[in-house]
N, C-alpha and C positions, 0 to 999 in steps of 0.2 A: 891251673888258670889263676893268671894274677889279676886281683882286683884294680880297677883304674883309681888312680891317686885323686886326691882333691885339690883343688885351686883356692887359696886364700889371699885376698889381696886388702892391703891398708892402703886408706886415702887420706888425705889432709894436707894442710899447709907445711912447708918447710919450718922446722923447729916445733911442731905440733907434738913431738914424741914417738912418731912412727916406728923409728929405729930402735927405740927402747921396748917399746910392746912387741915389735917382730922378734928382737932377740929374746924374750920372755916365752912368747908362743913357740917358738922354734926349740927352745931348751925343753917345754913340757912335753911337745910331741916326740923330741928324741928319746927324752926319758922313758917314755911310753911305748917305746919301741917302733915309733913310726919314722919310715925314710922320708928325709925332708931336704928340700932344695930352696935354699934361700937366692933372691934375685930382685931386680929393679928394673923399674921404667923410668925415662929412656933408658937404654942400655941392656944389659944382660947376654950380649954377645959381642963379638968384636966389631961387627958392623954397628950394631946399637951404640956402641959405646963412642965409636966415630960422630955418628948421629947426634948423639947426647952432647959431645963438645960443640958442635954446631949450633944447635938449638939453644943451649946455655950462655953461648959466647959472641952469636953473630945476630945481629939485627935482622929481620926477615919479615917479608908480608905473612899476614894472618894465614892466608891459604897454603903457602909453603910450607908454615910452621906446622899446620895440621896433618899436611901430606907426609912430612919427614917424620913426625910422631907415629903415624900409623904406620909408615915404612919401618921404622924401628920395631914396632910392636910386631907386625907380621913377622919379622926376622926371628923375634923372640918366641913368639908362639910356635912356629915352624921348626925352629933349630934347639930350642930348649924346652919350653913349656909343654907341648904336645908328647914329646919324646918320654920326658919324665912321667907325665901322666900316665901313659900308657904301660909304665914299667911298675905302676903303685906307689909313685913317690908323691908325697904332698908337697906341691910348690906354694911357697910362701914369697909373694911379691909386694914390694915397695912401689905401690902405685900401678894402674892398670887403665882400663877404658874409662872408667869413671873420672879419671883425672882430665882427661882431654875434653870430656863435657863441662868439668868445671872451669879450665883455663882457657882452652881455645873458643868455647862456645858461650858458657855463661859470663866468664870475665871479659873477654876479648870481642864478643859479637858475633863469631861464626853460627851461621843459621842451624839450629838443632837438626833439623831433618838433613842437612849436609853431613853433618857427623854421625847420625844415626846411619846414614847409606856407608860411609866409610867402616862404621864398626862392623855393619853387616857383612859387607864384602871381604874385609879383612880378618874378622874373627870367626866367621861361618858358624855363628851359633855358640863359640865358646864363651861361657860366663863363670864368674868366680862362683863356687859353692859357699863362699862366706866373704863377705865384705866387712871391715871394720873401718 
């Protein structure tokens, strides 16, 4: 029986040092024999990378932005995160759902309840085991 992996997310603004911290955490986990998958949001899948390019380069309505973020996240969860976790892999992601609450809700004004509904629908209860 394979134990379920762990999901670790790193949150923070661009330039805050997430990449450096992720690199160190991944190195320590690997040195201690843990299988690790490093990924990012938005992105993490071919479709997610296309959506990332749109999100970062195209002006859009706030609700469109939130829906695209959660579309990319759903693809990421279904195609990358859940399969890895089910194989006992520790997944370390540069951003996850907390980023949407920070960017689309707190910073841009999307109602918190609407974001919570999207999170519930898209993630179906999946939460990081640890968030930095």
